[in-house]
C-alpha positions as CSV (number, residue, x, y, z in Angstrom):
1,M,127.0,92.4,80.4
2,T,126.9,90.9,83.5
3,T,123.2,89.0,83.9
4,S,122.8,90.8,87.6
5,E,123.6,93.8,85.4
6,T,120.7,93.2,82.8
7,A,118.6,92.2,85.6
8,A,119.1,95.2,87.6
9,E,118.3,97.3,84.1
10,T,115.1,96.0,84.3
11,T,114.1,96.5,87.5
12,P,111.8,99.3,87.6
13,K,113.3,102.5,89.4
14,L,110.9,104.1,91.5
15,S,110.5,108.1,91.8
16,A,111.2,109.5,95.0
17,R,107.8,109.7,95.6
18,E,106.7,106.4,94.9
19,T,109.7,105.2,96.7
20,W,108.2,106.9,100.1
21,R,104.7,105.9,99.3
22,A,105.9,102.5,99.0
23,L,108.2,102.7,102.0
24,Y,105.1,104.0,104.1
25,V,102.8,101.3,103.7
26,H,105.2,99.3,105.3
27,F,105.7,101.9,108.1
28,R,102.1,103.1,109.0
29,P,101.3,99.9,111.2
30,H,104.3,100.6,113.0
31,R,104.0,104.3,113.3
32,W,103.2,105.3,116.5
33,V,105.4,102.7,118.1
34,V,108.4,104.2,116.0
35,A,107.1,107.7,117.2
36,L,107.8,106.1,120.6
37,G,110.9,105.0,119.9
38,A,112.1,108.2,118.3
39,F,110.5,110.4,121.5
40,F,113.1,108.1,123.5
41,T,115.5,109.1,121.1
42,L,115.3,113.0,121.4
43,I,115.2,112.5,125.1
44,G,118.6,111.3,125.0
45,A,119.4,114.2,122.2
46,A,117.9,116.2,124.5
47,T,120.5,115.5,127.3
48,G,123.2,115.8,125.5
49,L,122.5,119.3,124.1
50,A,122.6,120.2,128.0
51,Q,125.9,118.9,128.5
52,P,128.3,121.4,126.6
53,L,126.2,124.4,128.9
54,A,126.8,122.5,132.2
55,A,130.5,122.6,130.9
56,K,130.6,126.0,130.3
57,T,129.6,126.8,133.6
58,L,132.6,124.1,135.3
59,V,135.3,126.1,133.2
60,D,133.2,129.4,134.4
61,R,133.5,128.1,138.1
62,L,137.1,126.8,137.5
63,G,137.9,130.5,136.9
64,E,136.2,131.9,139.9
65,D,137.8,129.0,142.4
66,A,134.5,127.8,143.0
67,S,133.1,124.6,143.8
68,I,132.6,122.0,140.7
69,A,131.4,119.1,142.6
70,G,127.4,119.3,141.8
71,I,128.4,120.2,138.3
72,L,130.3,117.2,137.9
73,V,127.0,115.4,139.7
74,L,125.2,116.4,137.1
75,L,127.2,116.0,133.8
76,T,127.4,112.3,135.0
77,A,124.1,111.9,135.6
78,L,123.4,113.2,132.7
79,V,125.7,111.0,130.8
80,V,124.1,108.3,131.9
81,L,120.7,108.8,131.5
82,G,121.0,110.0,128.0
83,T,123.1,106.5,127.3
84,A,119.8,104.8,129.2
85,I,117.1,106.5,127.5
86,E,119.0,105.8,123.9
87,S,119.4,102.1,124.6
88,V,115.8,101.8,125.2
89,G,114.6,103.8,122.7
90,A,117.0,101.7,120.4
91,Y,115.4,98.3,121.4
92,V,112.0,99.7,121.0
93,L,113.3,100.8,117.6
94,E,115.2,97.4,116.6
95,R,111.9,95.4,117.7
96,T,109.7,97.5,115.6
97,A,112.2,96.8,112.5
98,E,112.1,93.5,113.1
99,S,107.9,93.3,113.4
100,V,108.0,95.1,110.0
101,V,110.1,92.3,107.8
102,L,107.7,89.9,109.3
103,A,104.9,92.2,108.4
104,A,106.7,92.8,104.7
105,R,107.5,88.8,104.5
106,R,103.9,87.7,105.0
107,T,102.8,89.9,102.3
108,L,104.8,88.9,100.1
109,I,104.8,85.3,100.4
110,G,100.6,85.7,100.4
111,R,101.1,87.3,97.2
112,L,103.6,84.9,95.8
113,L,101.7,82.2,96.0
114,R,98.7,83.2,94.6
115,L,100.8,84.5,91.3
116,R,99.0,83.4,87.8
117,L,101.0,80.7,86.5
118,P,101.7,82.8,83.7
119,E,103.9,85.1,85.8
120,V,105.8,82.4,87.6
121,E,106.8,81.4,84.5
122,R,108.1,84.3,83.1
123,T,110.2,84.7,86.5
124,Q,113.2,82.5,88.0
125,P,111.7,80.8,91.4
126,G,115.3,81.9,92.8
127,D,114.8,85.1,91.9
128,L,111.3,85.6,93.8
129,M,112.6,83.5,96.6
130,S,115.5,86.0,97.2
131,R,113.0,89.4,97.4
132,V,111.2,87.3,100.2
133,T,114.4,86.7,101.9
134,S,117.2,89.1,101.2
135,D,115.1,92.3,99.9
136,T,112.9,92.3,103.3
137,T,115.8,92.3,104.8
138,L,116.9,95.2,103.8
139,L,113.6,97.2,104.8
140,R,114.7,96.5,108.7
141,A,117.1,99.8,108.8
142,V,115.0,101.8,106.0
143,T,111.4,101.7,107.7
144,T,112.4,102.5,111.0
145,Q,116.0,103.6,111.6
146,S,116.4,105.8,109.1
147,I,112.8,107.7,109.3
148,V,114.1,108.0,113.1
149,S,117.5,109.3,112.4
150,A,116.8,111.4,109.7
151,A,113.8,112.9,112.2
152,T,115.5,113.1,115.5
153,G,118.9,113.8,113.9
154,G,117.2,116.8,112.4
155,L,115.9,117.9,115.1
156,A,119.4,117.5,117.1
157,F,121.0,119.3,114.0
158,L,119.0,122.5,114.2
159,A,118.6,122.3,117.9
160,T,122.7,122.2,118.2
161,I,122.8,124.8,115.2
162,V,121.0,127.5,117.2
163,M,122.3,126.7,120.6
164,M,126.1,127.4,118.3
165,G,124.0,130.5,117.5
166,L,123.6,131.6,120.6
167,M,126.9,131.2,121.6
168,D,129.0,132.8,118.5
169,A,127.4,133.6,115.5
170,V,130.5,134.0,113.9
171,L,132.0,130.6,114.7
172,L,128.8,129.3,113.4
173,G,129.2,131.1,110.0
174,V,132.7,129.2,109.4
175,T,131.0,125.6,111.0
176,L,128.0,125.8,108.5
177,G,130.2,126.7,105.7
178,V,132.4,124.0,105.9
179,I,129.6,121.3,106.8
180,V,127.9,122.8,103.3
181,L,130.6,122.2,101.2
182,I,131.4,119.0,102.2
183,G,128.1,117.8,102.4
184,G,127.4,118.9,98.5
185,A,129.9,116.2,98.0
186,V,128.1,113.6,100.2
187,G,124.9,114.3,98.3
188,L,126.7,113.6,94.7
189,V,127.6,109.9,96.3
190,M,124.0,108.9,97.6
191,P,122.7,107.8,94.2
192,K,125.9,105.3,93.6
193,I,125.1,103.7,96.9
194,A,121.3,102.9,95.1
195,Q,122.7,102.0,92.0
196,A,125.5,99.7,93.6
197,T,122.9,98.0,96.3
198,R,120.5,97.3,93.7
199,R,123.2,95.4,91.4
200,A,124.2,93.6,94.2
201,Q,120.7,92.5,95.2
202,E,120.0,91.5,91.7
203,A,122.8,89.3,92.0
204,V,122.3,87.8,95.5
205,G,118.9,86.6,93.3
206,E,120.9,85.4,90.5
207,I,122.5,83.1,93.1
208,S,119.4,81.8,94.1
209,T,118.0,81.0,91.0
210,V,121.4,78.8,90.0
211,L,120.7,77.0,93.7
212,E,117.6,76.8,92.9
213,R,118.2,74.5,89.5
214,A,121.1,72.8,90.9
215,F,118.8,71.3,93.7
216,G,116.2,71.0,91.5
217,A,117.8,68.4,89.0
218,F,120.8,67.2,91.5
219,R,120.8,63.5,90.0
220,T,121.0,64.8,86.8
221,L,124.2,67.4,87.8
222,K,126.2,64.5,89.3
223,A,125.3,62.4,86.4
224,S,126.5,64.9,84.4
225,G,129.4,65.0,86.3
226,A,128.2,69.0,86.4
227,E,129.3,69.5,89.8
228,E,132.4,72.0,88.7
229,R,130.8,73.9,85.9
230,E,127.9,74.3,88.2
231,T,129.6,75.9,91.0
232,A,131.7,78.3,88.8
233,V,128.2,79.2,87.9
234,I,127.4,80.1,91.4
235,E,130.9,81.5,92.1
236,K,130.7,84.0,88.8
237,A,127.1,85.1,90.7
238,A,128.6,85.2,94.1
239,Q,131.8,87.5,92.9
240,E,128.9,90.1,90.9
241,A,127.2,90.5,94.5
242,W,130.3,90.5,96.2
243,R,131.6,93.4,93.6
244,H,128.7,95.0,94.0
245,G,128.3,94.9,97.9
246,V,131.9,96.5,98.1
247,R,131.2,99.1,95.4
248,S,128.1,100.1,97.9
249,A,130.4,99.9,101.0
250,K,133.2,102.1,99.2
251,W,130.2,104.9,98.7
252,Q,129.0,104.5,101.9
253,S,133.2,104.7,103.4
254,V,133.3,107.9,101.4
255,A,130.0,109.3,103.0
256,W,131.0,108.0,106.5
257,S,134.2,109.7,106.9
258,S,133.2,112.7,105.2
259,V,131.3,113.4,108.5
260,G,134.5,112.9,110.2
261,L,136.4,115.0,107.8
262,A,133.6,118.0,107.9
263,V,134.2,118.1,111.9
264,Q,137.7,118.0,112.1
265,V,138.2,120.9,109.4
266,S,135.3,122.5,111.6
267,F,137.5,122.2,114.9
268,L,140.2,123.4,113.2
269,A,139.0,126.6,112.0
270,V,136.9,127.0,114.8
271,L,140.3,126.5,116.8
272,G,141.8,129.6,114.6
273,I,139.2,131.9,114.3
274,G,137.7,131.0,118.3
275,G,141.3,131.5,119.6
276,A,141.7,134.6,117.6
277,R,138.0,136.0,119.2
278,V,139.0,134.7,122.8
279,A,142.6,137.1,122.6
280,S,140.4,139.9,121.9
281,G,138.1,139.7,123.7
282,A,134.6,139.2,121.5
283,I,134.1,135.6,123.7
284,S,135.1,134.4,126.5
285,I,137.2,130.9,127.1
286,S,134.4,128.9,128.4
287,T,132.2,130.3,125.3
288,L,134.9,128.7,123.2
289,V,135.6,125.3,124.9
290,A,131.0,125.1,125.3
291,F,131.1,125.9,121.2
292,L,133.8,123.3,120.5
293,L,131.7,120.6,122.9
294,Y,128.5,121.8,120.4
295,L,130.5,120.9,117.6
296,F,131.7,117.5,118.6
297,F,128.1,116.9,119.6
298,L,127.1,117.8,116.2
299,I,129.1,114.5,114.7
300,D,125.7,112.9,116.2
301,P,123.5,114.4,114.5
302,V,125.0,114.9,111.6
303,S,126.1,111.2,111.7
304,R,122.4,110.1,111.7
305,L,121.5,112.8,108.7
306,V,124.1,110.5,106.8
307,E,123.0,106.9,107.9
308,A,119.2,107.9,107.0
309,A,120.4,109.1,103.6
310,S,122.5,105.8,102.7
311,Q,119.8,103.7,104.6
312,Y,117.5,105.2,102.2
313,Q,119.6,104.9,99.0
314,V,120.1,100.9,100.0
315,G,116.0,100.2,101.1
316,S,115.2,102.2,97.4
317,A,116.9,99.7,95.6
318,A,115.3,96.4,97.8
319,I,111.8,98.5,97.8
320,A,111.9,99.0,94.3
321,R,112.5,94.8,93.7
322,I,109.6,94.1,96.4
323,V,107.5,96.6,94.6
324,E,107.8,94.9,91.3
325,A,106.8,91.5,93.2
326,E,104.1,93.2,94.4
327,R,102.9,94.3,90.9
328,L,102.8,90.7,89.5
329,E,99.5,89.7,88.7
330,T,97.9,87.6,90.7
331,E,94.3,85.4,91.6
332,E,91.7,86.0,93.4
333,L,91.4,83.0,95.8
334,T,88.4,82.7,98.2
335,A,87.4,79.8,100.3
336,P,85.2,77.3,98.4
337,A,81.3,78.0,99.2
338,G,80.5,74.3,98.9
339,A,78.0,74.9,96.1
340,A,80.0,73.5,92.9
341,G,77.4,70.7,92.4
342,T,77.2,66.9,92.8
343,G,78.3,64.2,90.1
344,P,79.9,64.0,87.6
345,A,80.9,67.3,85.9
346,D,80.2,68.0,82.5
347,V,82.6,69.6,80.0
348,I,82.3,71.9,76.9
349,F,85.2,73.3,74.7
350,K,83.2,75.6,72.0
351,D,85.9,77.1,69.2
352,V,89.1,77.9,71.7
353,T,91.9,79.6,70.6
354,F,95.0,80.1,72.9
355,R,98.3,81.0,73.1
356,Y,100.9,81.1,76.0
357,R,102.3,84.9,75.4
358,E,101.4,87.3,72.5
359,D,105.0,86.9,70.7
360,L,104.0,83.2,70.3
361,P,102.0,80.7,67.8
362,Y,98.8,79.7,68.8
363,V,99.0,76.4,70.4
364,H,95.1,75.9,69.8
365,H,92.9,77.2,66.6
366,G,89.3,76.3,67.1
367,V,89.2,73.9,69.6
368,S,85.7,72.3,69.9
369,F,85.0,69.1,72.1
370,E,82.4,68.0,74.3
371,V,82.4,65.4,77.3
372,P,79.1,65.0,78.5
373,G,79.5,63.8,82.0
374,A,80.8,60.6,83.8
375,G,83.0,58.3,82.0
376,M,86.7,58.2,80.5
377,T,87.7,60.4,77.5
378,A,91.2,59.9,76.2
379,F,92.9,62.8,74.6
380,V,95.8,61.5,72.1
381,G,97.8,63.1,69.6
382,P,101.3,64.0,68.0
383,S,103.6,66.0,70.1
384,G,103.0,69.7,70.1
385,A,98.9,69.3,69.5
386,G,97.9,70.9,72.9
387,K,96.7,67.9,74.6
388,T,98.0,69.0,78.2
389,T,97.2,72.9,77.4
390,I,93.7,71.7,77.7
391,F,94.1,71.1,81.2
392,G,95.6,73.8,81.9
393,L,92.9,76.2,80.7
394,I,90.0,73.6,82.1
395,E,92.2,74.4,85.4
396,R,92.4,78.4,84.7
397,F,95.9,78.2,84.9
398,Y,95.8,79.9,81.6
399,E,92.8,81.5,79.9
400,A,91.8,81.3,76.5
401,D,92.3,83.9,74.2
402,G,89.0,83.0,72.1
403,G,85.8,80.7,72.5
404,R,84.2,79.4,75.5
405,I,84.9,76.6,78.1
406,T,82.0,75.7,80.0
407,I,82.0,73.0,83.2
408,D,78.0,72.0,83.9
409,G,76.6,74.8,81.1
410,T,78.6,77.7,83.1
411,D,81.6,79.4,82.0
412,I,84.3,78.7,83.7
413,R,85.3,82.2,84.1
414,E,82.0,82.9,85.8
415,W,83.1,80.3,88.5
416,P,84.6,81.0,91.8
417,L,87.9,80.1,91.5
418,A,88.8,78.0,94.6
419,D,85.1,76.4,93.6
420,L,86.2,75.2,90.6
421,R,89.4,73.5,91.6
422,A,88.0,72.3,94.3
423,A,85.5,70.0,92.3
424,I,88.8,69.2,89.9
425,G,91.8,66.5,91.1
426,Y,94.5,66.9,88.5
427,V,97.4,64.4,88.0
428,E,100.3,66.8,85.8
429,Q,102.9,64.7,84.2
430,D,106.2,64.8,86.3
431,A,103.8,63.9,89.5
432,P,105.3,66.4,91.8
433,V,105.9,65.1,95.1
434,L,106.5,67.8,98.0
435,A,109.2,67.3,100.6
436,G,107.7,66.5,103.6
437,T,106.3,63.0,105.0
438,L,104.0,60.7,102.5
439,R,100.8,61.8,104.5
440,E,101.9,65.5,103.9
441,N,101.9,64.7,100.5
442,L,98.2,62.5,100.5
443,V,96.6,65.1,102.4
444,F,98.0,68.0,100.7
445,A,94.8,69.2,98.5
446,A,92.1,67.0,101.0
447,P,93.8,68.5,104.8
448,D,90.6,67.4,106.4
449,A,90.7,63.7,105.0
450,S,90.0,61.1,107.9
451,E,92.2,58.1,108.3
452,E,89.4,55.4,107.3
453,Q,89.5,57.7,103.7
454,I,93.3,57.8,103.6
455,R,93.2,53.8,104.2
456,E,90.6,53.3,101.6
457,V,93.0,55.5,99.0
458,L,96.0,54.0,99.5
459,V,94.2,50.8,98.8
460,R,92.7,51.6,95.5
461,A,96.2,53.5,94.6
462,R,98.1,49.9,95.7
463,L,100.2,52.1,98.1
464,D,99.1,49.7,100.9
465,S,102.1,47.6,100.3
466,L,104.5,50.4,100.5
467,V,103.4,51.9,103.2
468,E,103.7,48.8,105.3
469,R,107.3,48.4,104.4
470,L,108.3,52.4,105.2
471,P,110.2,52.3,108.7
472,D,107.9,55.0,109.8
473,G,104.4,54.1,107.9
474,L,102.8,57.4,106.5
475,E,105.4,59.3,108.7
476,T,107.9,58.4,106.8
477,V,110.0,61.6,105.2
478,V,109.8,61.2,101.6
479,G,113.0,63.5,100.4
480,H,113.4,66.5,98.4
481,R,110.7,66.2,95.6
482,G,109.9,62.6,96.6
483,S,113.8,61.9,95.8
484,K,113.7,58.7,98.6
485,L,110.6,57.2,96.6
486,S,110.6,56.3,92.8
487,G,109.1,57.6,89.5
488,G,106.4,54.4,89.6
489,E,105.7,55.5,93.3
490,R,105.5,59.1,93.3
491,Q,103.3,58.6,90.1
492,R,101.1,56.3,92.7
493,V,101.2,59.1,95.4
494,A,100.0,61.9,92.5
495,I,97.1,59.6,91.8
496,A,96.4,58.7,95.6
497,R,96.0,63.0,96.2
498,A,93.9,63.7,93.5
499,L,91.5,60.7,94.4
500,L,91.2,61.5,98.0
501,R,90.1,64.8,96.8
502,R,87.2,63.3,96.0
503,P,86.5,65.6,92.7
504,R,83.7,65.7,89.7
505,L,86.1,65.9,87.1
506,L,89.5,63.6,87.2
507,L,92.3,65.3,85.1
508,L,95.4,62.1,84.3
509,D,98.0,63.5,82.4
510,E,100.0,60.4,81.3
511,A,99.5,59.4,84.8
512,T,101.0,55.8,84.5
513,S,103.7,56.7,82.2
514,Q,106.5,55.2,85.1
515,L,104.5,52.1,86.3
516,D,105.5,48.9,85.9
517,A,102.6,46.2,83.5
518,V,101.3,45.1,87.3
519,N,100.8,48.1,88.6
520,E,99.7,50.1,85.8
521,M,96.5,47.0,84.9
522,A,95.6,47.7,88.6
523,L,95.8,51.5,88.2
524,R,93.3,51.4,84.7
525,D,91.0,49.3,86.8
526,V,90.9,51.6,89.4
527,V,90.4,54.7,87.0
528,T,87.7,52.7,85.3
529,E,85.8,52.4,88.5
530,V,86.0,55.7,89.2
531,S,84.9,57.4,85.7
532,R,81.7,55.8,86.4
533,E,81.1,58.2,89.1
534,V,83.3,60.6,88.0
535,T,84.4,62.4,84.4
536,V,87.7,61.2,84.2
537,L,89.9,63.3,81.1
538,V,93.0,61.3,80.0
539,V,95.9,62.9,78.5
540,A,97.6,59.0,77.1
541,H,100.6,57.8,74.7
542,R,99.4,54.2,75.7
543,L,97.4,52.0,73.6
544,S,96.2,49.9,76.6
545,T,94.6,52.9,78.6
546,V,92.8,54.6,75.5
547,T,91.0,51.4,74.4
548,L,89.4,51.6,77.7
549,A,88.1,54.9,77.3
550,D,84.4,55.8,76.2
551,R,85.5,58.3,73.8
552,I,88.7,59.3,72.5
553,V,89.3,62.7,71.1
554,V,92.3,62.8,68.3
555,M,94.2,66.0,68.2
556,D,96.4,68.0,65.4
557,A,98.2,70.7,65.0
558,G,96.1,72.6,67.7
559,K,92.6,71.1,66.3
560,V,90.5,68.2,66.9
561,R,91.3,65.9,64.2
562,A,88.0,63.1,64.7
563,V,86.3,62.2,68.2
564,G,85.3,58.4,68.3
565,T,85.5,55.0,70.0
566,H,88.7,53.2,69.4
567,S,86.9,50.8,66.8
568,E,85.4,53.6,64.9
569,L,88.7,55.7,64.8
570,V,91.3,53.0,63.5
571,A,88.4,52.4,60.5
572,A,87.9,56.5,60.4
573,D,91.1,58.3,61.0
574,P,94.0,57.4,59.2
575,L,96.5,59.5,61.9
576,Y,94.8,57.9,64.8
577,G,95.1,54.1,63.1
578,E,98.7,55.4,62.3
579,L,99.1,55.8,66.1
580,A,97.2,52.7,67.4
581,A,99.4,51.1,64.8
582,T,102.7,51.9,66.7
583,Q,101.4,51.4,69.9
584,F,101.5,55.4,70.4
585,L,105.4,55.1,71.3
586,A,105.9,57.5,68.7
587,S,104.8,60.0,71.6
588,A,106.8,60.2,74.4
589,P,105.7,60.9,77.6
590,G,105.7,64.6,78.6
591,S,105.7,65.7,75.3
592,A,102.1,66.9,75.2
């Protein structure tokens, strides 16, 4: 089974009621504009209904050898007027459709950027991106044209049937018999369109996922000589999208061709039976001509109904994927209240237990420690001891399963999330730098920072000389994920970004691992200076960093093994003594 087929099976299948409810959410804000477009379309259809009557009058006058100039002018006016009015209606609907897509994208983007971290980790980023770009595009037709086509097509169909019934009930019965027979076959095709479209959209999501993976590790891809292999993977996903897209197109073609088949068969039947009725004197020749014109006019409303049904099937597949994304758990974020306190923060872990998923083992088994305020606290221990997880819990990227975490004596679950994070500066292990300019990266967490504050932090992070060398200074574009910067420069940018936030609690996750000795020593001095007025927590693997800490927390197998200073722990804790003796080199950066 292919990846897209597996993914398609995991996408929830919404009931018709749930689908319409979800579609109505997107349709509701634009309902009056859509109604206006539908009104114009109905007027255009009404002018079309009058044309066969005018044609009947024309034939009657030809038989009576009367003037037909007025009728020809009327017919021409009806055609021109109907076309103009329907064009206005089509523009209104197309414009509204684009507005529906824009609103859907705004809503979805707002939710996706507020997803809880575990939700993002369970979902492929490329697939989430395709829901914003590709799936929302499919909404444009189903939320406007499909609804209008169903309404106007249905009304026009009923009006045409009434007019045909007034012309001749026998011929109407023949026409309806053919339409019902072929319409039943079309009904069997519609679910196949939805299934093929759903799988095509999943395959498009797979393309985005693979591309995101490739560009996210582009240097590794090239260094590994993996271009052809990755190309093959992407081409396979593209082939899947093509295969399911063709399948959807095939069934849509069957549905559309059925409309022509129904009209043609009806035309032959009406022509044969109607000719016999004209010969018998049951109806006039003008009535047969008008009926045949109505029959051809019936193509438009029937086509609209088939189009509405097809677009609904396509849209239902897209809406199911959008609803799935909207159901992902999000964080409740509000603007910081500015009442998070001042000065260094106190941090206490009390019997904290945690695991990343219910099917995974616990990472923390009753972790307890206290950080009383200003100063530097270092966390050390073997790989997998749970050091980095502490930072994730403090930031509330994850929620503890048990125990209690407090900052300034208040449980972090009682803090407004925005206020909590506004008080924290966080430098991750891989020191991510975003595409854009150096300035944009520096002020990412502090958009209101002044020029003086930026200059000060550049000096403290030893970035001032780098800025002077860059051709455009702070406005220099750093490339995708900071590709134009060295590893050490990216770490210094991340540290500067955290310092510019002016946090009360600074979390440094092996923040100097890629710095040379000179810059590491300089930044250690900066961190030491900062720790006099800010609470600093450090996950460290270098002895040079650990020895500067006011307190050291030794972790092993998800528990706190010992707490003390460097000299105390060397004498009292065998594990710490072993780590210190090997300069902590046994624990590579990024393994916490």
